[in-house]
Backbone bond lengths (Angstrom), bond angles and torsions (degrees), N, CA, C in turn:
res aa  C-N    CA-C-N  psi(-1)  N-CA   C-N-CA  omega(-1)  CA-C   N-CA-C  phi
1 X - - - 1.459 - - 1.538 108.68 -
2 X 1.364 118.69 126.34 1.452 120.55 -176.97 1.535 111.28 -76.09
3 X 1.347 115.33 168.62 1.473 121.07 -174.95 1.531 112.44 -61.95
4 X 1.329 115.92 -40.92 1.472 120.35 -177.71 1.527 110.12 -64.64
5 X 1.333 116.28 -42.62 1.460 120.18 -179.80 1.507 111.16 -66.47
6 X 1.356 116.52 -39.74 1.460 120.44 178.79 1.516 110.42 -64.09
7 X 1.325 117.76 -39.23 1.463 121.38 179.35 1.531 110.78 -66.54
8 X 1.319 115.67 -38.69 1.474 119.80 178.86 1.507 111.58 -63.82
9 X 1.341 115.94 -42.76 1.472 120.22 179.75 1.533 111.09 -66.52
10 X 1.355 115.30 -37.13 1.477 119.72 178.34 1.511 110.02 -65.11
11 X 1.326 116.35 -40.78 1.474 120.18 178.75 1.527 110.27 -65.16
12 X 1.338 115.90 -40.70 1.473 120.67 178.61 1.515 110.98 -63.20
13 X 1.347 116.08 -40.09 1.460 120.39 179.87 1.523 111.31 -65.05
14 X 1.330 116.48 -39.04 1.484 121.40 178.57 1.520 110.19 -65.00
15 X 1.334 116.45 -42.22 1.470 119.95 178.40 1.520 109.85 -63.88
16 X 1.335 117.35 -38.41 1.436 121.79 179.04 1.517 111.40 -60.65
17 X 1.333 116.24 -45.18 1.450 120.82 179.73 1.524 111.52 -61.62
18 X 1.327 116.17 -39.52 1.466 120.09 178.98 1.507 111.04 -65.77
19 X 1.345 116.31 -41.33 1.454 119.99 179.80 1.519 111.36 -64.76
20 X 1.361 117.12 -39.15 1.460 120.15 -178.89 1.529 111.01 -69.73
21 X 1.296 116.62 -24.22 1.473 120.41 179.40 1.516 111.54 -69.52
22 X 1.345 116.33 -23.07 1.441 120.09 179.85 1.521 110.82 -78.02
23 X 1.327 116.21 149.09 1.471 119.72 179.60 1.508 110.01 -75.19
24 X 1.332 116.39 128.16 1.440 121.05 179.24 1.519 110.54 -130.41
25 X 1.307 116.30 170.58 1.462 121.47 177.22 1.522 108.81 -69.81
26 X 1.325 116.02 126.45 1.476 120.64 -174.18 1.520 111.35 -79.86
27 X 1.312 115.12 130.94 1.479 122.85 176.78 1.515 108.00 -138.26
28 X 1.330 116.43 132.59 1.467 121.04 172.43 1.504 108.16 -106.46
29 X 1.337 114.36 126.01 1.452 121.77 178.57 1.530 109.40 -112.59
30 X 1.339 116.84 137.79 1.469 121.37 177.03 1.526 110.57 -126.47
31 X 1.327 116.36 118.82 1.484 118.06 170.49 1.522 108.11 -70.29
32 X 1.337 117.15 168.65 1.464 118.75 -174.44 1.526 114.19 -83.61
33 X 1.348 117.04 -1.22 1.457 118.88 -178.84 1.526 109.52 -151.07
34 X 1.317 116.26 -176.11 1.455 120.96 -177.45 1.529 110.18 -70.79
35 X 1.321 116.08 168.90 1.444 121.96 -174.92 1.522 112.80 -59.06
36 X 1.337 117.31 128.21 1.471 122.95 177.39 1.526 108.16 -169.95
37 X 1.333 115.75 176.08 1.464 120.98 -175.35 1.518 113.31 -64.28
38 X 1.310 118.17 -16.60 1.466 122.65 176.15 1.506 111.48 -54.93
39 X 1.347 117.30 -23.57 1.459 121.98 -174.99 1.536 112.36 -118.53
40 X 1.325 116.34 23.59 1.475 121.82 -174.53 1.506 113.03 -56.35
41 X 1.330 118.49 -37.50 1.462 120.67 -177.55 1.519 112.82 -65.59
42 X 1.315 116.98 -32.82 1.455 121.68 177.76 1.535 110.50 -70.57
43 X 1.335 115.00 -41.98 1.476 118.22 178.62 1.532 110.10 -64.79
44 X 1.341 116.09 -40.96 1.461 120.01 179.32 1.523 111.07 -61.96
45 X 1.324 116.22 -44.60 1.465 120.72 -179.28 1.551 110.20 -61.35
46 X 1.316 114.77 -39.11 1.483 120.23 178.88 1.532 110.66 -69.45
47 X 1.310 117.51 -52.95 1.448 121.87 -174.43 1.532 113.55 -66.73
48 X 1.305 116.93 -33.39 1.472 120.59 -178.21 1.526 112.45 -88.63
49 X 1.331 117.68 -0.13 1.445 121.50 176.30 1.495 116.23 80.46
50 X 1.358 117.13 17.13 1.461 119.54 -179.63 1.545 110.82 -66.16
51 X 1.329 117.33 -37.29 1.451 119.84 176.61 1.519 110.64 -68.10
52 X 1.319 115.50 -44.99 1.477 119.54 179.51 1.520 111.10 -61.50
53 X 1.321 116.69 -37.13 1.467 120.42 179.56 1.518 111.81 -65.02
54 X 1.337 115.93 -22.76 1.481 121.54 176.25 1.524 112.49 -89.93
55 X 1.339 115.65 8.16 1.476 119.64 179.34 1.511 112.97 78.62
56 X 1.302 118.25 26.45 1.465 122.70 -176.43 1.531 111.30 -115.19
57 X 1.312 115.56 136.71 1.461 121.55 175.08 1.534 106.46 -104.76
58 X 1.323 116.10 93.68 1.467 121.80 -169.88 1.528 110.83 -97.64
59 X 1.326 114.62 136.64 1.456 123.22 170.82 1.534 106.62 -115.47
60 X 1.335 116.55 133.40 1.474 121.02 174.80 1.510 107.42 -101.60
61 X 1.323 115.84 116.79 1.469 122.36 -179.04 1.514 110.20 -117.57
62 X 1.333 116.31 112.16 1.448 120.32 -178.96 1.524 111.67 -79.38
63 X 1.331 117.90 145.79 1.466 122.04 179.89 1.534 110.78 -84.60
64 X 1.302 115.62 -174.67 1.455 123.28 172.71 1.531 108.14 -134.41
65 X 1.319 117.74 170.91 1.461 120.44 178.83 1.508 111.27 -62.20
66 X 1.341 116.59 -32.13 1.474 120.33 -178.77 1.517 112.80 -88.16
67 X 1.313 118.08 -14.57 1.468 122.00 -179.53 1.524 108.43 -137.11
68 X 1.339 118.35 73.89 1.469 122.18 -174.63 1.510 113.15 -67.57
69 X 1.321 114.81 168.47 1.468 121.06 -175.68 1.508 112.49 -58.73
70 X 1.336 118.61 -38.71 1.467 120.66 -179.43 1.499 111.44 -62.20
71 X 1.344 117.53 -34.49 1.456 120.64 175.91 1.512 111.92 -67.57
72 X 1.341 115.50 -40.15 1.470 119.91 179.03 1.526 110.04 -61.60
73 X 1.325 116.49 -36.54 1.461 120.81 179.36 1.534 110.68 -68.95
74 X 1.322 117.92 -49.44 1.450 121.29 -175.93 1.519 111.84 -68.83
75 X 1.328 116.82 -25.43 1.463 121.26 177.53 1.532 112.66 -86.26
76 X 1.327 116.57 -1.64 1.453 120.75 178.29 1.520 113.91 78.50
77 X 1.338 117.17 10.82 1.464 119.55 179.82 1.531 111.92 -81.99
78 X 1.339 116.00 -22.67 1.466 121.96 176.52 1.525 107.86 -133.41
79 X 1.350 115.44 142.98 1.450 119.37 179.55 1.522 112.26 -94.97
80 X 1.317 116.21 -28.69 1.474 120.89 177.93 1.502 108.82 -133.15
81 X 1.346 116.57 145.89 1.452 121.78 178.22 1.521 109.69 -140.14
82 X 1.325 116.50 160.44 1.451 119.44 167.69 1.513 107.34 -98.50
83 X 1.323 116.60 150.63 1.448 122.11 -175.97 1.522 109.93 -161.51
84 X 1.324 116.19 150.77 1.470 118.09 174.32 1.509 109.94 -74.98
85 X 1.329 115.39 150.49 1.472 119.86 -174.56 1.527 113.14 -57.86
86 X 1.316 118.02 -43.44 1.449 120.04 -177.28 1.536 110.91 -63.88
87 X 1.331 117.39 -41.81 1.463 119.57 178.95 1.546 110.34 -66.54
88 X 1.302 116.63 -37.81 1.457 120.47 -179.61 1.534 111.21 -66.08
89 X 1.321 117.83 -40.68 1.447 121.99 178.52 1.526 110.98 -67.22
90 X 1.335 116.56 -38.34 1.455 119.86 176.85 1.512 111.85 -64.57
91 X 1.336 115.96 -41.72 1.458 120.33 179.11 1.527 110.72 -64.99
92 X 1.329 116.50 -40.57 1.457 121.95 178.40 1.519 110.18 -59.40
93 X 1.339 117.09 -43.54 1.462 122.31 179.57 1.525 110.91 -64.00
94 X 1.341 117.30 -31.79 1.483 121.50 -179.80 1.521 112.36 -82.38
95 X 1.321 116.87 0.93 1.460 119.05 176.16 1.500 115.35 103.53
96 X 1.334 118.46 2.78 1.476 119.83 176.80 1.519 106.86 -78.90
97 X 1.321 118.44 120.00 1.464 121.59 -173.86 1.531 113.26 -77.95
98 X 1.331 116.16 78.90 1.475 122.62 -176.72 1.529 110.91 -97.95
99 X 1.346 114.39 149.79 1.446 120.98 170.29 1.531 108.72 -133.84
100 X 1.318 116.44 135.80 1.456 121.67 175.31 1.518 109.69 -79.65
101 X 1.312 116.50 121.24 1.466 122.43 -175.94 1.520 110.92 -97.02
102 X 1.326 116.17 -38.33 1.454 122.78 -175.03 1.546 107.36 -154.34
103 X 1.311 118.06 129.84 1.459 121.06 178.54 1.520 107.32 -102.86
104 X 1.345 115.94 102.73 1.467 118.95 -177.81 1.523 110.67 -76.88
105 X 1.333 118.29 -44.23 1.457 121.05 -179.36 1.521 111.63 -86.10
106 X 1.324 115.32 140.58 1.479 120.79 175.34 1.518 111.97 -112.79
107 X 1.340 117.16 -6.63 1.446 121.84 -176.57 1.518 110.79 -139.84
108 X 1.303 116.27 165.08 1.468 121.18 179.48 1.520 111.11 -90.98
109 X 1.328 116.45 135.41 1.478 121.78 172.68 1.505 110.53 -102.39
110 X 1.354 116.60 5.78 1.463 121.30 -176.01 1.522 110.22 -72.56
111 X 1.349 115.74 140.65 1.458 119.21 177.02 1.530 109.16 -151.27
112 X 1.321 113.64 162.95 1.470 122.62 173.09 1.506 107.35 -114.77
113 X 1.322 116.81 123.32 1.465 122.15 -174.31 1.526 109.56 -110.22
114 X 1.328 115.87 121.27 1.457 121.36 177.98 1.535 108.48 -94.59
115 X 1.332 115.14 140.27 1.469 118.82 -178.83 1.513 110.17 -72.99
116 X 1.330 117.25 -33.72 1.463 120.03 176.46 1.511 109.09 -103.76
117 X 1.305 117.06 153.66 1.447 121.46 -178.29 1.540 108.87 -73.99
118 X 1.322 115.62 129.32 1.475 120.54 179.47 1.508 109.65 -132.41
119 X 1.329 115.85 162.90 1.470 119.72 -179.31 1.522 111.84 -89.20
120 X 1.342 116.38 -33.17 1.460 120.29 -177.85 1.528 108.75 -147.46
121 X 1.337 114.24 158.96 1.442 120.50 -174.94 1.517 112.67 -62.69
122 X 1.338 116.81 -29.10 1.467 120.84 -178.08 1.524 111.86 -60.83
123 X 1.307 119.11 -17.87 1.459 122.70 179.23 1.529 112.07 -72.39
124 X 1.337 116.60 -7.17 1.455 121.92 177.16 1.532 111.48 -94.04
125 X 1.290 117.94 25.08 1.459 120.92 176.67 1.523 110.05 -62.11
126 X 1.350 116.24 138.00 1.467 123.39 178.75 1.543 113.22 61.71
127 X 1.324 115.96 29.77 1.461 121.05 -177.48 1.525 112.46 -88.27
128 X 1.309 116.02 156.85 1.473 123.37 169.79 1.523 106.95 -94.51
129 X 1.332 114.77 117.47 1.474 120.54 -172.17 1.524 109.67 -121.58
130 X 1.332 115.68 127.92 1.440 121.66 178.19 1.534 112.20 -76.24
131 X 1.339 115.82 143.98 1.451 121.03 175.35 1.527 109.29 -145.74
132 X 1.326 116.79 156.85 1.445 122.00 -176.09 1.547 111.50 -66.98
133 X 1.296 114.95 132.21 1.472 119.66 174.97 1.519 110.86 -64.62
134 X 1.331 117.07 -33.01 1.460 122.59 -176.84 1.525 113.67 -75.87
135 X 1.353 117.57 -4.72 1.465 119.79 -178.69 1.511 110.58 116.08
136 X 1.336 117.12 -150.01 1.451 124.97 178.14 1.537 113.16 67.26
137 X 1.347 117.95 15.65 1.450 118.91 -176.09 1.528 115.10 -104.14
138 X 1.337 117.69 6.58 1.454 120.18 -176.47 1.527 114.30 -58.16
139 X 1.330 115.75 -40.72 1.470 118.77 -179.32 1.527 110.53 -66.20
140 X 1.318 117.17 -33.54 1.460 121.02 176.16 1.535 111.33 -63.99
141 X 1.343 114.94 -41.66 1.464 118.91 177.98 1.522 111.06 -66.33
142 X 1.315 117.69 -37.26 1.456 122.12 179.22 1.525 109.67 -64.64
143 X 1.310 116.93 -47.71 1.474 120.56 -179.82 1.517 110.82 -63.18
144 X 1.333 116.81 -43.03 1.486 121.06 176.80 1.522 111.11 -55.33
145 X 1.339 115.25 -46.92 1.452 120.16 -178.33 1.523 111.94 -68.37
146 X 1.351 117.38 -40.64 1.462 120.69 179.75 1.527 111.84 -62.58
147 X 1.331 116.44 -32.10 1.455 120.70 -179.74 1.521 112.60 -93.69
148 X 1.320 117.37 0.17 1.459 120.62 177.63 1.519 114.30 66.33
149 X 1.350 116.46 35.57 1.459 121.78 -175.01 1.530 111.10 -96.02
150 X 1.309 115.05 143.09 1.469 121.06 173.43 1.525 108.07 -100.93
151 X 1.329 115.45 113.05 1.464 120.63 -179.23 1.517 110.07 -123.46
152 X 1.319 114.91 146.87 1.459 121.24 169.59 1.520 107.19 -100.63
153 X 1.322 116.51 117.66 1.459 120.10 -177.99 1.514 110.83 -79.48
154 X 1.331 116.01 130.69 1.451 122.30 178.06 1.549 107.26 -117.94
155 X 1.331 117.95 110.52 1.472 119.99 -176.06 1.539 113.28 -74.22
156 X 1.326 115.51 145.09 1.448 121.39 171.51 1.541 109.21 -138.59
157 X 1.328 116.47 158.20 1.467 119.67 -178.10 1.530 110.03 -83.37
158 X 1.311 118.04 -68.29 1.465 119.55 177.73 1.514 111.89 -149.41
159 X 1.308 117.44 0.38 1.450 120.90 -176.06 1.507 111.98 -88.64
160 X 1.343 116.88 155.00 1.471 121.25 176.03 1.529 110.48 -106.55
161 X 1.343 116.41 15.06 1.458 121.24 -175.28 1.524 112.36 -62.17
162 X 1.341 117.64 -37.55 1.456 120.77 178.91 1.533 111.02 -59.35
163 X 1.333 115.15 -41.29 1.466 120.81 -179.21 1.528 110.31 -69.70
164 X 1.330 116.46 -46.97 1.461 121.25 -178.44 1.509 111.35 -60.86
165 X 1.335 117.12 -41.47 1.462 121.11 -176.28 1.505 114.10 -74.92
166 X 1.342 116.84 -13.64 1.446 120.58 -178.02 1.523 113.64 85.67
167 X 1.326 116.63 13.12 1.454 120.52 179.68 1.527 112.01 -73.40
168 X 1.310 116.37 -18.25 1.466 121.96 175.34 1.508 109.69 -128.14
169 X 1.324 117.25 156.92 1.464 123.06 -177.68 1.529 111.78 -83.44
170 X 1.322 115.34 -30.54 1.461 120.31 -176.02 1.523 108.18 -157.66
171 X 1.312 115.64 171.52 1.459 119.82 -179.98 1.520 110.71 -149.83
172 X 1.338 114.79 146.39 1.447 119.67 167.43 1.526 107.34 -73.86
173 X 1.308 116.34 145.45 1.470 119.17 -177.30 1.509 109.55 -157.11
174 X 1.323 115.97 164.36 1.454 122.02 167.86 1.512 105.79 -104.91
175 X 1.325 117.76 136.68 1.463 119.09 -174.14 1.520 112.39 -69.50
176 X 1.348 117.80 -15.78 1.462 121.20 176.66 1.537 113.01 -95.75
177 X 1.307 116.93 0.44 1.460 120.16 -176.58 1.535 111.45 -131.03
178 X 1.330 116.19 -92.15 1.479 119.54 -175.04 1.528 111.99 -58.72
179 X 1.332 117.75 -39.60 1.475 118.74 -177.95 1.537 110.31 -64.49
180 X 1.320 116.99 -38.82 1.466 119.35 176.71 1.524 110.24 -62.93
181 X 1.334 117.88 -43.78 1.458 121.42 178.62 1.527 110.27 -59.81
182 X 1.341 116.91 -41.01 1.444 121.22 179.93 1.548 111.29 -62.38
183 X 1.328 115.91 -43.45 1.454 119.63 -178.33 1.518 112.18 -66.80
184 X 1.342 117.06 -28.72 1.472 120.43 179.67 1.540 111.80 -91.00
185 X 1.331 116.42 2.80 1.471 119.03 179.87 1.530 110.95 -83.85
186 X 1.328 116.98 -8.80 1.462 119.25 -178.07 1.517 113.13 110.55
187 X 1.350 116.87 -12.22 1.443 120.22 177.98 1.543 109.82 -77.04
188 X 1.298 116.46 142.43 1.460 119.87 178.53 1.520 108.46 -92.23
189 X 1.322 115.00 102.24 1.458 121.42 -176.47 1.528 108.93 -117.97
190 X 1.322 115.30 146.30 1.453 119.51 177.33 1.513 109.28 -175.56
191 X 1.307 116.97 -141.32 1.455 121.24 -178.59 1.519 108.65 -62.66
192 X 1.326 116.06 132.52 1.463 120.38 -176.23 1.518 112.66 96.25
193 X 1.333 115.23 -8.12 1.455 119.75 177.02 1.513 111.98 -112.50
194 X 1.339 117.04 -37.00 1.457 121.18 -175.50 1.531 111.47 -110.82
195 X 1.317 117.06 122.84 1.461 122.72 179.63 1.534 108.14 -115.22
196 X 1.322 116.66 106.89 1.463 120.43 -175.39 1.515 110.72 -82.31
197 X 1.340 115.64 143.77 1.457 120.53 178.61 1.516 111.65 -60.25
198 X 1.346 116.90 -37.55 1.452 120.55 -179.69 1.522 111.28 -62.28
199 X 1.331 117.25 -43.84 1.459 120.88 -178.77 1.516 111.42 -71.22
200 X 1.342 117.52 -26.15 1.481 122.04 177.48 1.548 111.20 -80.73
201 X 1.328 117.15 -4.42 1.474 119.80 178.98 1.508 114.31 97.55
202 X 1.329 117.48 13.88 1.455 121.47 -179.05 1.551 109.04 -120.41
203 X 1.322 115.56 58.38 1.477 119.43 -176.26 1.529 110.87 -83.45
204 X 1.337 115.01 70.84 1.466 121.46 177.71 1.523 106.99 -90.10
205 X 1.315 118.76 119.61 1.457 120.82 -176.43 1.523 113.28 -59.52
206 X 1.322 115.16 152.37 1.456 120.68 -175.41 1.528 111.52 -86.96
207 X 1.318 116.47 -104.78 1.466 122.66 -164.87 1.521 115.12 -73.78
208 X 1.331 112.82 142.64 1.461 121.12 172.22 1.526 107.31 -142.66
209 X 1.312 115.82 171.38 1.481 122.32 177.69 1.533 107.52 -105.47
210 X 1.331 115.34 129.81 1.472 120.94 -174.64 1.524 111.49 -126.97
211 X 1.339 113.49 150.06 1.463 121.05 179.49 1.529 108.37 -132.41
212 X 1.337 116.54 152.03 1.448 120.31 174.70 1.527 109.17 -73.28
213 X 1.324 115.48 139.88 1.461 121.84 -175.65 1.527 112.47 -55.78
214 X 1.331 117.91 -44.48 1.489 119.92 -177.91 1.506 111.38 -65.58
215 X 1.344 117.26 -37.64 1.464 119.34 178.80 1.532 110.34 -69.03
216 X 1.322 116.88 -38.27 1.459 120.46 179.21 1.525 110.69 -62.38
217 X 1.338 116.82 -43.29 1.459 119.89 -178.87 1.508 111.55 -66.44
218 X 1.337 117.05 -34.25 1.459 120.46 -179.44 1.525 112.55 -81.29
219 X 1.333 117.22 -28.89 1.478 121.58 -174.47 1.523 112.18 -133.92
220 X 1.317 119.40 54.31 1.468 120.05 -176.15 1.516 113.60 -61.29
221 X 1.319 116.87 -37.95 1.463 119.27 -177.99 1.513 111.33 -69.61
222 X 1.319 118.26 -39.04 1.460 121.85 178.93 1.524 110.11 -63.87
223 X 1.340 116.38 -39.05 1.456 120.88 178.93 1.520 109.69 -65.57
224 X 1.318 118.08 -42.71 1.456 121.03 179.49 1.542 110.43 -64.37
225 X 1.337 115.99 -38.76 1.467 119.48 179.08 1.531 110.37 -66.50
226 X 1.342 116.37 -39.12 1.458 118.80 178.78 1.515 110.67 -64.34
227 X 1.352 116.86 -42.23 1.456 121.00 179.38 1.515 111.28 -64.75
228 X 1.331 116.75 -39.38 1.467 121.04 179.49 1.535 111.25 -63.77
229 X 1.343 116.08 -43.90 1.455 120.30 179.30 1.526 111.43 -68.03
230 X 1.342 116.44 -35.84 1.476 120.40 178.79 1.523 110.97 -65.47
231 X 1.335 116.04 -44.15 1.478 119.88 177.25 1.528 110.21 -59.22
232 X 1.320 115.55 -42.51 1.455 120.47 179.08 1.521 110.76 -62.08
233 X 1.351 116.00 -38.37 1.440 121.05 178.24 1.531 112.54 -62.95
234 X 1.339 115.76 -42.88 1.458 119.88 179.48 1.537 110.43 -70.03
235 X 1.300 118.33 -38.49 1.459 120.39 178.69 1.510 110.67 -64.76
236 X 1.354 116.35 -38.23 1.465 120.40 177.15 1.529 110.07 -66.33
237 X 1.333 117.05 -41.88 1.469 121.23 -179.70 1.527 110.58 -61.03
238 X 1.332 117.49 -37.86 1.445 121.68 179.45 1.519 111.35 -66.30
239 X 1.333 116.92 -32.29 1.444 121.83 -179.16 1.532 112.27 -86.68
240 X 1.349 116.33 -23.66 1.472 121.43 -177.40 1.527 110.27 -131.63
241 X 1.329 118.92 62.86 1.463 120.58 -173.77 1.508 114.30 -61.73
242 X 1.330 118.57 -35.65 1.476 119.70 -179.11 1.520 110.64 -67.55
243 X 1.333 117.22 -44.28 1.452 120.88 178.72 1.528 109.94 -65.45
244 X 1.335 116.69 -41.14 1.469 120.91 178.63 1.525 110.29 -60.45
245 X 1.334 115.54 -39.07 1.459 120.53 -179.58 1.550 109.57 -64.56
246 X 1.322 115.85 -33.23 1.472 119.33 176.86 1.532 110.27 -60.93
247 X 1.324 117.53 -40.72 1.457 120.28 178.06 1.545 111.13 -66.98
248 X 1.332 116.30 -37.39 1.475 120.16 176.11 1.515 109.66 -59.82
249 X 1.328 116.27 -46.82 1.474 120.74 179.76 1.524 110.90 -58.25
250 X 1.312 116.30 -40.69 1.466 121.93 179.99 1.533 110.21 -61.11
251 X 1.342 115.42 -47.49 1.476 118.87 -177.42 1.514 111.97 -70.08
252 X 1.314 117.84 -34.61 1.451 121.15 176.81 1.528 110.84 -64.16
253 X 1.325 115.36 -40.71 1.470 120.14 177.79 1.522 111.32 -65.84
254 X 1.338 116.37 -42.73 1.473 120.96 177.91 1.520 111.49 -60.73
255 X 1.345 116.21 -39.88 1.452 121.29 -176.97 1.540 112.42 -87.96
256 X 1.344 115.05 2.93 1.472 121.25 178.82 1.537 112.31 58.63
257 X 1.321 114.40 41.21 1.461 121.98 176.40 1.556 107.78 -97.42
258 X 1.319 118.01 130.24 1.466 120.70 178.92 1.545 111.36 -56.39
259 X 1.332 115.90 136.28 1.468 120.73 -171.68 1.525 109.58 -110.65
260 X 1.324 116.48 129.44 1.469 122.79 168.39 1.512 105.47 -125.95
261 X 1.328 115.96 105.61 1.467 121.56 -173.51 1.532 111.49 -56.91
262 X 1.319 117.28 -46.01 1.450 121.69 -174.64 1.539 110.99 -62.52
263 X 1.343 116.34 -44.90 1.458 120.18 179.25 1.526 110.17 -65.08
264 X 1.337 117.17 -43.16 1.466 119.32 -179.48 1.521 112.06 -65.33
265 X 1.338 116.00 -34.47 1.466 118.18 177.25 1.527 110.98 -65.84
266 X 1.320 117.40 -43.72 1.460 120.50 178.38 1.534 111.47 -68.50
267 X 1.329 116.21 -36.26 1.455 119.69 175.98 1.515 110.63 -59.15
268 X 1.318 117.70 -45.33 1.463 121.02 -179.60 1.524 110.15 -62.55
269 X 1.325 117.68 -43.18 1.471 121.03 178.14 1.524 111.16 -57.03
270 X 1.338 116.22 -44.82 1.461 120.32 -175.87 1.541 111.72 -72.98
271 X 1.311 116.91 -38.25 1.456 120.31 177.68 1.525 110.46 -63.95
272 X 1.329 116.64 -43.33 1.479 120.59 178.69 1.530 109.85 -63.94
273 X 1.318 117.57 -38.56 1.464 121.50 179.87 1.528 110.95 -65.79
274 X 1.328 116.36 -36.25 1.460 120.09 178.76 1.526 113.36 -70.96
275 X 1.316 116.16 -17.25 1.462 119.84 178.44 1.521 112.51 -80.59
276 X 1.336 116.50 -9.49 1.454 120.39 -176.01 1.517 111.52 -93.63
277 X 1.297 116.11 129.54 1.461 121.76 176.34 1.532 108.80 -71.04
278 X 1.324 116.61 126.21 1.452 121.96 -174.71 1.527 112.68 -65.27
279 X 1.318 117.74 -25.63 1.460 121.05 -178.06 1.542 111.86 -83.06
280 X 1.324 116.72 -43.44 1.462 120.32 -175.82 1.517 113.40 -95.72
281 X 1.352 116.48 -22.01 1.462 121.59 -175.57 1.502 112.07 74.12
282 X 1.342 117.87 11.37 1.463 121.86 -178.64 1.518 110.77 -112.60
283 X 1.328 115.82 169.86 1.463 122.34 174.39 1.524 108.77 -101.71
284 X 1.315 118.25 98.68 1.472 120.67 -175.15 1.522 114.30 -77.00
285 X 1.339 118.38 -24.02 1.455 124.31 -178.39 1.539 112.50 54.57
286 X 1.322 116.04 30.85 1.452 121.19 176.73 1.527 109.56 -132.42
287 X 1.314 116.21 157.13 1.466 121.78 -176.79 1.508 110.08 -86.57
288 X 1.313 117.04 117.40 1.455 122.89 -179.86 1.542 108.84 -67.24
289 X 1.308 117.09 127.34 1.462 120.35 -174.90 1.525 112.08 -68.20
290 X 1.331 117.21 -36.00 1.467 120.27 -179.59 1.535 110.41 -64.91
291 X 1.318 117.65 -41.74 1.467 120.87 177.99 1.523 109.93 -68.12
292 X 1.310 116.89 -37.30 1.462 121.57 176.40 1.522 110.91 -60.39
293 X 1.325 116.55 -43.93 1.478 120.26 -178.12 1.525 110.98 -71.44
294 X 1.329 118.63 -31.75 1.451 121.21 174.46 1.539 109.54 -62.76
295 X 1.320 115.77 -43.80 1.471 120.52 176.67 1.525 109.66 -60.92
296 X 1.332 118.06 -42.61 1.459 122.24 178.38 1.537 110.74 -57.02
297 X 1.348 115.72 -48.18 1.475 119.98 -178.03 1.552 110.79 -62.07
298 X 1.295 117.02 -45.62 1.470 120.57 -177.87 1.504 112.50 -67.19
299 X 1.332 116.51 -41.47 1.453 120.37 179.89 1.524 112.04 -66.69
300 X 1.344 116.11 -37.66 1.461 120.21 176.73 1.522 111.44 -68.16
301 X 1.322 115.18 -46.23 1.461 120.39 -178.03 1.532 112.06 -58.04
302 X 1.323 116.32 -39.01 1.463 121.04 -175.99 1.548 112.58 -101.76
303 X 1.336 114.80 14.39 1.440 123.77 169.96 1.537 114.85 61.49
304 X 1.342 114.64 35.33 1.441 118.41 172.50 1.525 110.73 -87.03
305 X 1.319 116.92 -20.27 1.449 122.69 170.74 1.524 108.23 -130.48
306 X 1.324 116.29 153.67 1.475 120.38 -177.56 1.531 113.07 -96.47
307 X 1.339 116.54 -21.36 1.453 121.82 179.39 1.522 108.71 -140.46
308 X 1.332 117.09 151.31 1.484 118.89 176.21 1.533 110.26 -59.88
309 X 1.321 115.45 142.87 1.455 120.92 176.41 1.514 107.03 -91.17
310 X 1.338 116.80 127.98 1.466 120.48 -177.48 1.525 110.71 -80.38
311 X 1.327 116.16 127.98 1.473 122.38 -176.85 1.531 110.94 -56.25
312 X 1.342 117.23 -46.35 1.466 120.02 -176.05 1.523 113.34 -71.09
313 X 1.349 116.83 -14.33 1.470 120.10 176.33 1.542 110.52 -100.57
314 X 1.328 114.79 1.18 1.463 118.74 -176.62 1.529 111.12 -108.19
315 X 1.329 116.64 -25.60 1.461 121.32 179.99 1.525 110.00 -107.07
316 X 1.311 116.46 168.29 1.466 120.81 177.83 1.504 111.91 -99.32
317 X 1.338 117.17 6.44 1.477 120.60 -178.98 1.521 110.32 -98.83
């Protein structure tokens, strides 16, 4: 890093400290998992003072497997959370008053990883398949049902040890997280091992930013300012991935999460790529209605929701 760049960052850090010293509207934000590059834009917005510049005093509170982000929201411990679209729609159907504020992901990172090389997913008939104990497995159940597969679900918390040891035949994974860990475990994985939801025709976008309905009605301007600063954070992260990764490392250390720089760097690359619309090549940060309706149809068909979720009652636009 050259002297001029170091001086600029030092100046920015000083300005950030001054902004944080000012009294702002307090907001607690919770991502849906522990600290990692999946949430780099939020860390950047916090560290660079984008939230403070919007008059917000933001706290980032990470969840746990036993106390997920959706619980923190319903208990009033967090005002905004990140969540995958399918989980958010399911929660909305169950009566959780959620609104989508910003859609960061435009594509699905969900995949099914087979331990042995296969030609098609149907070869996993009667398989033992790992899935997250904390949830996030609805799309896996939908794909299983669509393909008429009989699977025995084996729950795991966050480790890939069951897959590595051969205790399971396959596992649900995110291509920017568990799949990367699997590839760095020494296993030779590639074509014939990883079946992505997008390539199978189930390109339901992942992460979005959500707010509780009552908080949004009481504080619409604060929510808009938080969304604006978050978007700015992600746009900055896309332009400065190495610096953004430095903030990720800082938060992982603070949260005592084991750090693997190489995996986190590739995770950030993949998350940023998933934020880009394949047609326009841009980051729209909005929820595509056609993808939303595809999720509606699949969730209804497989009885994850009892009634269609209305787009205009699900977003803040």
